[in-house]
N, C-alpha and C positions, 0 to 999 in steps of 0.2 A: 818591314820590321822583322827582325830575326826572331826565330823561335828556338828555344833550347829543348832538346829531346831527352837529355839525360840530367835528371835532377841532381846527380852526384857530382857532375862536372860541368860548370857553366861555360868552360872553354870549348866544350864539344858542341858545335852548332852547325846545323845544316839548314840553309834557307830554302824556302819553297814558297809557292804562291797559292792562295786560296781563291778559286774561281768565283767571281761575282759575290764577294763577301764584304759589303761596305763597312761593317763594323770593325774590320781588321785592316786598317790602312797600311799600305806598303809603298815604297818609294818608286814604284813604276806602275803603269796601268795593269790591272788584273788581267790574267790571260783569259781568253775566250776560245770557244771551239772554232777552229779554222773553217773558213768557207770551203765547200767541197772541191773547188778547183785549185786550192793552194796546197803546194806540195810540202810534206813534213820534213823532207830531206832531199837534197839534190840527187842522191843515188837511188831514191825510192820511186817506184812506179805507182805506188798507192797514194791516193789522196787521204787527207786527214779524216774525212768522213768514212772512208772505207776502212781505215785502221780502227777507228772507234767502233764501227759495227762489228768488225772481226773480233776485237777485244771483248765486246759485250757478249757476243755469242759464246766465246770461250769461257768467260767468267760465270755465265748463267746456264751452262749446259748441265742440267741436273742428272742426266743419264750417264754422262761421261765427263765429270768435272776434271779440269786440268789442275793437278797438284803435283808438287815435287815428289819424287820417289821416296825421299827421306826428308821429314820435317823435324828440325831440331829447335826446341824451345829453351832459351836460357832464362831461368827464373831466379827468384830471390831465395827460395828455400825448397827443401825436399818435398814438403806437403804440396806446394804449388806444382812441382815437377810431376808428382803422381797424378794430381788433378788433371793436368793438361794431357798427359799420356792417355788417361782414360777417356776424357771428353773428346779429344780430337780423333782418337782411334775409332770411336763409335759414331762420329759425326762427319765433319768436313773431310777428314782423311780416312774414312772407313774404306776397307777393301771393296772394289767394284764387283768382284766375283771370286769364286774359289780358285780360279786359275792364276790369280795375281800373286799367289804365294805370300811372302811376308811384306810385300809392298802394296800400297803406300805404308811406310813405317814411320811411327812417331817416337821420337826420343826426346825426353825433357830432362834437363840437368840444371842443378843449382850452381850459382857462382859463389862457392865457398872460399873466397879469396882471403888472404891474410889481413888485408887492410879494409876497414869499414868503408873507405871511399871507393873501393872496387878496383878492378884491373884495368879500367879504360876499355873502350870498344875494340882496341887493337889486340892487346893480350887477352881480353875477355872473349873475343871471337876464337882465338887459337885454343884457349883453355876449354871453352864449351865444346869445341869440335873434338878435342882429345877425349873429354869425358863421354861424349856421344859415341865415339869409336869403341870405347870400353863397354858402354851400355849395349851397343848393337851386338857385340860379341857375346856378352853375358846373357842377354834376353833372347836373341834370335840366331846366334851362331854365325853372324854375318861379319865378314871382314870389310868394314865400311871404307876404310882408306884404300884397300885393294880394289874394291868395286868402283870407287871413284877414279882411281888411277887408270883402270882399264876402260873408262868411259862407259860403263854399263848403266850407271844411275846418275840422276841429278839430286842434289841436296840443297836445302835451304835452312838457314839459321835465323831465328827471330829473337832479337834482343827485347826483353820485356822487363828486366830488373829496373829498379828505381822507385822512388817514393811516390811519384805522381803528385807532387805538391800543387801544381797549377790546376789539377783536376779535382782537388779536394772540395767537398768531402766524399765524393763518390768512391774512390779506391778504398777508403776506410770501411765502407759498407760491404765491400768484398774482402775484408780482412787482409788488406795490403796486396791483394791479387789484382794489380792494376789492369792487366790485359783482360781480366774477367768482367770489366765494367760492361753492363748490358746497354744495348741500344733499343729505342722504342719501336722496333720492328721485329717480327718473329720469323723463324724458319722452322721447317718441318723436320722432326727427328725420325730416326729409323723405325720407331714404333708407331708413327703416324700422328703423334701429338705435336703441338707447337709451343715454342717458348722463345723469349727474346734472344737474338743472336748477340754474341759478345764482340767487342772490338777486335780481339785477336782472330776469332773465327772469320770475321769479314776480311781481315788483312791476309790471312792464309789463302782464302778463296781468290782474292784479288791478285796476289803475286804469282799464282800458279801459271799465268799466261807465259812466263819466261822459262818454265821448266823444260819444255821441249827443246829449246835452243841451248840448254846448259848441261848436257850430259858430260860427266867428268869434271864438273865444277861445283864449288860451294858458293851459293848466293847468300848474301847477308842483308836482312831488312830490319827496320824498326817497327814495333808492333802497334802503331797508332795512326797510320796513314793509309788511305785508300785513294787510288788514282786511276784514271783512264788515259792511256797514252794517245797521242796523235801522231807519233812516229812509230814505225814498224817495231813490233816486239818479237817477231821471229827473225833471227839473224844467225850468222855463223861467227863465233868469236874469233877475233884476229889477234888478241893480246892475252897474255897470262893473267893480267888484272884488267877489269873494265869497271867503270864507275858510272852510275846513272846521273844524268844532268839534263837541263833544259837549254839546249843550244839555240842561240839567236839565229834568225834567218840571215842577217846581214853580217859581213866581215867585221871584226872587232876594231873599227877605227876609233880614234880618240873621241869622236862625237858619239858613236854608238856606246862606247864604254861609259861615257858620262850620262847620256840620256837614259840608258837602261839601269843605271845605278850599280854597275858591276864592281865599283870600288867599295861597296858595302858588304860583299859576300865572298865566300869561298868559291873560286871560279875554276872551271875546267876549260883549258884551251886546247884546241885540236889543230894539228898541222894538216897541210894538204895531203900528206901521206897517211894520215890517220892516227899518228902517235899523239899522245896527250900528256899534259902536265897540269899541276895544280898550284895556284897561288891563292892568297887570302887577303882581302881587304886592302888592296893597293890600287893606286891610280893607273891610268893607261901607260904613261911613260915608264913607271916603275915595273909594271907587269911586262912590258915589251923587253925591258932590260933583263928581267929575271928569266924570261922565256926564250932568250936569244938562241939557246942551244937547241930549241925545238924546231927552229927554222921558220918559214913563212906560216903564219897562223891563219887558218881558214875560217874557223868559227870558235865561239866561246860562249859560255853561259854558266849560271849558278849550279854548283854541285848539289845533289840531293842526298849524298852520303851513302846510300845503298850501293853495294858493289858485288862483284863475283870474282872468284879466283880459281884458276885451274889447279888440278890436284898436285902438280909438280911444284908450283911456287908456294902452295899451301904447306906442303911438306918442308920446303926450304925455310919458310918462316918459322915453322914449329921447331926446326932444328936450330935455327939462329937464336931463338929465344928460349932454348931448352932450360937454361939455368933459372930464368925468371919463372917459367911455367912449373918447374919442379918445386921451387921454393914458394910458389904462389906470392911472389914479391914483385913490386914495381907497378907502375901505371903508365900505359902507353895507348894512345889513340891512333886510329888509322890515318887521319889527315895529316897531323903534324909530325907523326913519328914513323909512318910507313910511306905514304904516297909522296909527300913533299920532299923528303930526303932522297927518295928513289928517282924523282923526276926533275929536281932543281940542282943547278951547280952549287958548290959548297958555299961560296961567298953570299949568293942570293938567299940560300937557306938560312945561313947565320943571321943575315939582316932581318929576315922575316921573323925568325924566332926571337930575336932581340926585342922586336916590337911586342912580343908576348911576355916579355920579362924573363926570358931564359938566358943564362950566361953564355957568352960566345964560345967559351972552351967546351962547355957541355954540348952545345949544338955541333961544334966541329967534331968532337969525338963520336957523336951519334952518326953524323953524316959519313964519316970515314967507315964506321962499322957497316952501315947500310950499303955504301958503295962497294965495299969488298964483297958483301953477300950478292949484290946485283951482278957484279962482274963475273963472279964464279958461276952463278946461276945461268946467266945469259950465254956464257961460253959453251955450256952444255945443253942449252935449250933455246936455240936461235930460230926454231921453227915458227914461233910467234913473237910479236912485239911485246914489250914489257907492260905498257900502260896505255889503255885506250878508253874510249867513251861510249856509252850507250845513251843515245838521245831519246827522251820520252816525248819530246815535242814542246815547243814554247807555248802551245795552246792547250796543254794537258789540263784536265779537270782534277782538282784535289779536294779531298775531304779529310780533315784532320780532327782527331778526337782527344788530343793530348792536353787541352786546356778546357776549363769549365765553359768559358765563353764560346769556344769553338765547338764543344760538344753540343751546346744548346743551339747555336746557329746552324750547324750542319744537320742536326736532327729536325729542326723546324723547316729545313729546306725540303723535307719530304712533302710539305704542304704547298710549296710554292709552284709557280708556273715558270716555264722556260726550259731551254735545252739542258742546262746543268742539272736541274731538279728532275727532269725526265730520265736522265741517265742514272741518277742516284736511285730513283724508284725502281728502275729496271734492274739495276744491280741487286737490289734486295728482293726482287720478285714481287714487287707491289703492283698488282693489277687492278686494284680498286681501293677506294678510300676507306672502306670497311671490309675486313677480311676475318673469317673464322670468329665472328662476334655475334652475340645476342644482346641487343640493346633495348628490346621491348619498347617502353614508352619514353625513352630518352630522346630529347630533341638535339640532334647532332648537326652542327654547321657543315655545309657542303665542303668546306676547305679542310676540315679536320681529318686526321688519319687515325683510325682505331683498329688495333689488331688483337685477336685472341682475347677479347674482353667480354664481360657480362655485367649488365646493370638493368635495373627495373624501371627507374624513373630519373628525372633530372635533366641536365643539359650539358653539352660539350661545345665550347666556344670555338671561334674562328682560329684556324692555324694551330690547333692542338695536335700533339703527337703522343699517342697513348698505346701501351701494349701490356698484356697480361695483367689486366685490372679486373677485379670482381668486387661488386658492391650493390647494395639495394638502391642507393641513390648516389648520383654523382653531380657535382656542380663544378665544372672545370672551366676556368677562365681562359681567355684567348692567349695563345702562344705559351701555354703551359705544357710541360712534359711530365707524364706519369708512367712509371715503369715498375711492374711487379709489385703492385699494391693491392691490399685486400682489407675491407672494413665495411660495416653497415652503411656508412656515409663517408664520402670523400669530397672535400671541398678544397679546391686549389685556386688561388688568386691569379691574376694576370702575370704571365711569365714565370710562374712558380715551377720548381722541379721537385717531384716526389719520387722517392726511389727505395725499393725494398722494404716498404712499410706494411706491417700487419697490425691491426688493432681490433680488439674485441669490445671496445668501449662503445656505448650508445652514441656518443658524439662523433665517434670515428676519427678520421684524419682531417685536420684543418690547417691550411697554409695560406698566408696572406700574399699580396702582390710581391713578386720577386723573391719569395722565400725559397730556400733550398733545404729540404729535410730528408735525411736518410736514416736508416736503422743499422746499428752495428750489433751483430749477434755473436755470442760466444759458443763454445762447444757444449755448454749445458742448455743452450736454447734461450738464455736470458738476453734481452735486447735493451739497448739504450738509444735515444735519439741524438743525432748530431746535426747541428743547424748551421746555415750560412745564408748569404744573400747572393743573388745572381751577379751582382757587380763587385763582389769581393774576390780578390785574387788569393787563392789558397797559399801560394808561395810567399806572398807578403804577410799573410796572416797566420803562417804556419805555427808560430810559437805563441800566438795570442789565444786567450779564451774568449770566444765570441759570445755575444748575448744569447742566452738560452742554453748554453753548454756548460758542463762541469769540468771539461778537459779541453786542452788545446788539440789541434790536429796532430801536432808532433807527439803529444802524450798518448793519443789514441793509436797512432802508428806504432809506438813502442809497445803498447799493450797488445797489439795485434800480431806481433812478431812470432813466427814459428807456430802459428795456429793451424789446426787441422781443418782446412777449408772444405774438404769433401764432407766431413762430418757436419760442419756448420751449414753447408748448403742443404744437406738432408734434413736437418732440424728446421731450417727456414721453410722448406717445402711442406713439411709436416704441419707447421703452424699455419701456413697459408691455407692448406686443405681443411684443417680443423675449423679455422675461422670462417671460411667460405661455406662450409656445411652447416654452420650454426644459424644462418639466416636464409630466408627464401629469396631466390632471384626469379 
């Protein structure tokens, strides 16, 4: 089943697989961690188990965390940009010592494009990069483009803009700051306190394992996925552009193409020489015809969308699309508008785009434009190939938080048994089912995970995930998720989700089975409840006023636009502390 990552553009899709997630069916067997003797790639001497262990060590090394030299966050508005610069600079991307100078550097920029539908992830990447270059000069006196061109630094850009409709109502509780949605597990701050880690902070930590291999390159990620590769993540780039994918072990015969369901996805095909090309949702015969210019195809697999580009081709793309960038006009995505016209012959590209409803003449004109740019660029930069692949391994573990049902499933995975759950707990630094908590006389099921919480009496049921909760009494039903909530009494039914709730009422907070209840706070500190059900898709219910609400998710989103989220977070913390101090724990 395909998952859309950009709420503004349903055509921009990158498929991936969720390891061992039965509630999310897919047209191929879910990937599992490879056995230790199975090789992740023919050219690698590392087993999958060795790669996983190396990746986990790198991602969980608190004394020397691997992060990119420059982290760029593309946000919806300037308030969010300032919030992330402050938060990441003091947290995940904090300088390790005084000798590190201005690195790691965090630069957050808003996508103030002319059209409400946005620039697309292609033009959006180039525009955010250019804004980040200006910010680096203004704030730090650093020539970001020059440092990248000299191969002195690595840089990563994280796309976070979008409404987050399928995660509703949680982003509304963060005032449209979708990447700021909290997980029910805490991390330690620089002052020694603990608070729930956000989705983006987890993603930034996760992706840093590629930083060492990408000096002189800009890497581009999406802000809602965490993964552990089973293919080597340390490598020497051989192409100006490389894209992450899960390459199949077997050569892409007609049988493999059909059995693996590759006709349903955007697919990266790699030749024996290492060059790659991209096709999308075509059968084996059509793919082979489209890819004939590539030569013999050695391996193929679904594209993950994330990519990296060298400084030279990044500059060439910015130059090619200078008019669009200057005018903040147009909408271009990387897959259909950059990678496919750069790697497919003209007739094949036109045929593929016709299937998307694009007129042949428009596709022909765009292909001619991109071919001219490619020929000029490669004639002056033939030291590397144009387009290659970075395999993350067909057995990679994936944890996605971009939909409400995936948010709940992957957070409840903290309580499960198995290798996938073990890796997730290790990634988040979970060494015990209860950490930094004082639960007094609370009866807590052995399978529940409780972090940085305090309560005096009550019970916590099986497979509960709970973080930053303070109450005199808790009655938490099985498989409930409770994050950042404070009240005298908190009652959550089976499978309920309670998020960012503070109540000074004697009855406290009460949720039934499958209820989803969040609080939306404004800059004055006033709050309203927003409700849903665990089986409601926010995207489908976006314009509807659900039972118990006075506004639709869409109306709340409009109300939340351009709000000062830093001020709101401060107000929320003050209310939490005031309420907590009003009763004895």
